[in-house]
N, C-alpha and C positions, 0 to 999 in steps of 0.2 A: 622622850617625845615619841610616843607611838606611832608607826607608821604602817597604816591600816590597809591591807589589800585583800579584804574578804569581799564576796559577791555583793555588787552594790545594785544591780537592778537585774530582777530574774527575766522578766520580759525581753529587754535588751540582749541578755544572753541567749535567750531562745531563738530570737532573731538572727544572732550571730551564728548560732549552731545550725539554724536551718540555711543560711547561706552558704555555709561551707560545706555543708552535705550536698547541696544542689550543685555546686560547682566544683566537688571533689577536692576540697582545700584542706591540705594537712600542716599544722604547724609545727615548725620544728623546736625542740627544746634548746635552751642555751647550752646546755651539756653536748649536745650533738653538734651546735655549730662550733665549740670549743674543740671538739674531737670528731669530726665528720666521718672518721671510720666506724664510729657507732651508728651511723644513719644506716637503717635497713637497707640491705643488699640490693633489692628491688627497687628502691629510690634511686641508689646510686647507679644502677643498670640503666635505667631510664633517663637519669640526667645525661648519659652519653649520647643520647640522641635529640637532646634539646639544646639550643644554643644559648651561649651565656646570658645574653642580652633579651632572650624572647620573653614575651609577656605570658609565661606559663608558670602556674602555681608552685610546681615543684622548684622552681628557682629560689623559692623562699629558703630551701637548703643549702644555696650557694652563698648565702649572705656569712661568708667566713673568709680566712686567709689563705684557704688551700686550694683553690679552684685551679684546675690545671690549664696552663698558659695556652694550649693547643684547642681549648673549648671541648675536650672529651670527658669532662667529669671531674671528679675530686682527685686531687694531687696531693703534693707536700706544700709547706710553708711558702709563700712567695716572698723571696727577699732580695736584695741587691748589696751586695758588699763592694764600697769603693775605696781602691787601694791608695796608699801614700802619694803614687804617682800623679793621681788625678787630685787629691785633696790638699796635698802639701802638709800633711800633719802624720805623725807616726802612729797614732792610735787607730783601732780598727773601728769603722764606720758601717753600720750595718742599718738598713733601712727596710721594713715590711712593705711590700708594693701593693698599693690600692688598684693598680690598673685593671687587676683581674677580679674585681668583684662586680656582680651585675650593676650596669650603670657607668662603669669604669671608674668609679670612686668609692671609698671605704665609708663614706657617710650613710650609705645605704644599711649598714649595721646599726647605726644610731637611731635611724628611723624604725626599724623594727623592734628594737628595745622600748622604744617609747609608745609605738601603737599597739603592741601583742597584749601587754598587761590589761591595758584596757579594754579590750576585746574579751579576753577570758574571765573578765571579771563583771562584764555587763554594765561597764562604765560609757562605753561608747556603743552607739545603735547603727549599724550599717544601713538599715533601712530608713534612716532619717538623716543622721550626721552627715557633714561634710569634714573631711579631714584637712585641716588648714596647717600647712607648712611654711611657716615664715623664715627666711632664709636669706645668707648672703653669697649662695650659692650651691654647694653640692646636696645640702641636707634637702633641700625641696626636690631636687631630683631624685634623691633615695625615697623620700616620701611619697612622690608621684607613682613611682616604680612600684613599692610595695602596696600603695592603694590599689594600683591596677591589678596586682597579682591576688588581692583579697577582694576585688570587686567592691571598693571603698570609692566613693566619690572625692576627688582630690582638689584640692585649691593651693596653688604656689604663690607666695609672695617673696618678691627679691628686688633689689635696687635696680633702677632704669639703665644703670651703666656697667651692668655685668655683660660678659661677652654673650654674642648673639648666637653661639651655640647653645646656650643654657636655654634662652627663650624658645628656639625652633625646636629641641628636643622635648620641653616641657608640653608645648601645644600640639606635637605630634603624638603625644600619648593621652591627649583629651584632658588635659586639666586645665580649670580657669587660672587665669595669670593675671596678677596685679602687679605693676612695676613701680614700685616707690621712689621718690626724688632722692637723688644723691648717688652714691658709689658703694664700695665695700664697707666703709665705716660707718654708714649711716643706718645704725641699728635702730634707732628711737623711731624713725619715721617708718620702721616696718611694723614695731609695736603699736604705733599709732593706726596703722590701717587694721591691724587684729582687733584692737577696740571698736574700730568703726563697724567691723564686720559684725563683732557681737553685739553691738548695739542694734544693728540691723535686723538680726535673726539668732534665735538659739540654737538654729541648725547648724551653724559653724562652730566646730570643735577644735581649739588651737592646740597644736603640739609644738608648743615652744623650746626649741633645742637649748636654749638658755636656762631653762628652769625645770625641764623634764629630766628627772634622776635616771630615766631607762636609757638616756644617751651615754651619760657616764658609766652606768652599770655595765652596759655591753661591751664597753671597752676595757674596764676595770676586769672582767671576767674572760673576755674572749682575747681583746688584744694582749692585755698583760701575762695571761698564761702562754700567748703563743711566743711573747718575746722570751719568757722564761725558758720554754722548751728548746728554743732555736740556740740561745746563749748555751745551754748546758750540753747541746749536739756540737756546737761549733768551738767552743773554748779550747784554748791549749793548756799546757801544763801550769802555766803561771798567770792564766786570764783572769780578770776581774770585771764583772759589769759595773762600769764607773759611772754610767749616766744614760738619762732619758731625755729626750727632747722633744717638743712638741709646741708647734705655734697653738696659742690658747683658743682662738675662735670661740667655740661654744664651751670649751672646758671639758668636753666629751672625752676626747682622744688621751688628753693629759692625765684623766684618771688611772690610765694604765700604771702610771708613776705611783700611785697608792699602793697598788698590787705589788709592783716590782720593791718598793720601800719594806714590806714585810718580809720578803724573801733575801733582799739584799740591802740591808740598814745603812750601808756607807754610800749608797747610789746618789748623784746629784741629779736632780729633777730640775729641768730649764724649761722656762716659759718664754716662747718667743713672740714677738710682734712686729709691726711694721713702724720704722721709724719716723715716718711722717704722721702716725698716731700712736706715740708711746703711752697710752694709759697707765699700765702697770709700772713702767720704768719713770715715768716723769708726772703723772696725772696729767697727761697730753691728751691732745685731740687733733683731728685734722682728717685728710682724705688721702688715699692710696690706692694701689694697684696690685696688691698681693692677694688676689680672689681666693676666698675661703676662710678669712680672718675677719670675724666681727669684732668691733672696737667701741671705744668712749665709754665702756661699763665694763665691770666684772661680773661674770656670768653666775647665777643662784648656785649653780652645781659644782662651782670650782672650791676643792678642798684646799685653799691658800696656806694653810699651815704646812702643807707637803712640799712647798715650793722651797728650792734652794737658791736659785738663782733667776734672774729676767735678762733678756737683752732685745734690742731692736735691730732690724734688717732695713735696709734701704731699699726700696721697690725697685729702683732704676737697677741695682745689683741683680736682683733675681730676673729682670727680663734680659739683661745682657748674657746672663747664663743659660736662659733658656735659649737664645739664639745659638751660643757655643755648643750647646748640647744637640740642638736639631737641625740646625742649617748645615749644607753639604761642606762649606769651606771650614765651618768650626770643627767639625767631625774629622776632615782630613787633616787639620792641625793636630788634633788630640793623637790621631794614629801616628802621625810624625814623632810625636813625644814619647811614643812607648806605649801608650794605652792600647791594651788589647781590642781587637776587631770585635770580640763577642760583648765586651762591655760598651765600646762605643756604640753598637748597636741598640743596646739596651738603655742609654742615656735619656731618651725621648720617654721612657717610663716616668720621668719627673716632669709633674707641671710646676706651674708657679709657687705655690705653697711649699712643695717638696722641696724646691731649691732654697726657699727661705728656711726650711729645716735643716738643710745641708749646712749652710752658711752659719746657723746659729750652732750647730755642731762643732763646727771649726773654731768658733769664738769659745765655747766650753773647753777644748783641747788645750788651746793656747793659753786661757786663763789659768787653768789648773795644771798646765805643764804634764798633762797625760803622755804617757809613752806607748810603745808597742804592746805591752801587756794590758792596757787599758781597751775595753770594749764599749763603745757608745752606740746605743740603739736610737733610731728616731723612725718617723713614718712617712713614707713617701706616698702621700694621700690620693693624688690622681695623676695624669701623665699629659704629656704635651696635647694629646688627642683632643683634650677639651679647650685648647686655647689656640687653635690654627688661625683663626682671626686675629689673635693678637699678634702671632709672627707675620701675617700679612700687612698689618697696619704699621709695625716696625720696618718692615721691607719698604713701605710706601715712604714711610717718614724720615728714615736714614739711608736709604739705599741698599743695593745688595751687600750681604756680608761677606765679608774678606778674611783669609787668613791672617792677614796684619791684624785685623780687629781681635780675631779669636785669641792671638799672642797677648794683645793689650789686655782683653777680659779676663783671661785666666790669671795674668800677674796682678792686675789690679783690682779684682774681685775674690778670688779664690787663695793666691799664694799670698796676697798681704792683707787678707781679712784680718782685723785687729780686734783688741779687746775693748774699743771704744764702744760705748752705749752699751754697757755690761754691768750689771751688779749684782754682788753676791749680798743676798737678803738677811739683815738681822731679825731679830724678833718684832721689833718695832717697826721695820720695814713690812714685814709680811702682815702685821695688824693694820697698819695705813692701807695695804691694798685691799684687806678684807673691808674695812670700815667704808671703802668706795662702794660697795653692794647697797649702801643704805640709801644713797640717792636715787638710783635706779629703782630697787627693788620694794623699798619701803614708801619712799615719796610718791613714785610714779606708779608702780605696779601693784601696789596694795598687800605687799607680803607683811607678816607680823615680825615686829622687833625682837619678840622673845626667840623666835626660830632663827633669827641672824645671830642672835647671841649664843644660842645653843650651837650654831654651826662653829663657833671659835673655842667655847668653853666645855661643851658636851663631848666627851671622849666617845661615848656611844653612838653620838649622833650619826656619823660617818659611817661606824661599824654595822650600826643597824642597815644602812642602805646597800652597804657592799654584801652583806649577808643575806639580800633577799632572793637571790638566784634559785636556791632549792624549792622555795615555796612557788616562785612563779613557774620552775619546771613542772612542779606537781599540778598547779592549775593548767598548764598547757597539755600535759598528758591526760588529765580528767576531761579535758575539753576535747580532745581528739578521739577518746574512747567513746564519749557521747556523740560525736559526730558519727562515728562508725570505722574509724580507723586505729 
């Protein structure tokens, strides 16, 4: 099944080239985002004078895992290792940190992976099209940011029950914002709004993170290789990369597991979701409060065959640990337990879905009885900075946080995190999950059943998508050269 990325519309491409020439926009290649040391030295120097979150076109080069936390340019891979004294398990747990991306969340990478291939092949016309970013949280945030950098009109669609910070941030950056009914798990309502806009005008160009392979490809190539590099640097004499854990959401981030499988064939890849909406685990449905995870369907871009396990995390547990990590009384109690001051100060780097990933790692370690030689990687997607209103809501609802409550939360949520709501997948389990795509994507969204079958039966289907990056990089380089950079 050939995946064609030839030039689609010469006039659209000319319009984009002219727009980038006028606004002095340079597009980074995927290889530069994977290895920012290859970014031209002048751009690196200029970045030291540009704020991480500034709406400046050069911040496109900061869509990587290596931005310096002090906002002074490109640094090393941002990660946080959590010790057994905190996690209650012997395995090494390491998370890539998304806080130091522009926008404060790693989803900005996925949106770049979706938008740029359309720009450099003349599929998107910035003189006419509006970029529509349907999301349950950070994806539309990243899409609006990249749209602003690329001088593209942005439209954000997200559930009305998302945190107020998200809506305020989007509107402050000039996006059209549509709030759809429901909460984090109400994805179909987002799709319905997309169809409504498409019927209204063909100027609305939908970048659906759940079916745009650029989302998964960005993580396969850049997140996957960053984890590999970090492991090879940090490993001990007997270390083994034993697991990769990611909440499914749009299934972009979990594509890093496909990359890691090739390099470390024995790795266990775990998909996590909310217990209140356990779609992969139990074909379940419902609403939940782990912002950043879309549910009630299986994303089109998810290579389900690469999964080993699935688990579900209670959303109440994530909110309790958010308070433990962020409230002064919780931090004081952790210091008394012997957790270092340096680490305690960094725990607010974990937002709600980051905490869900952490709790999922603990389940994985306990299920497979991993030990000190096992290294498990996960993603700390965003930070508590994006959930300050949630902390305020919990204070109003439950009162001030106490050291006694901190002790209860650590013992009941972290130390006693069990292997309930956890499944090691058989072949038929994986096929059951894959088959759920039919109801969303064939019946509702108009995909072809032949492609659905190819995703399961054709070994070349996924390989072809993962291998597209050199072609995209060539197109990006040719584009920049034509623009004049």
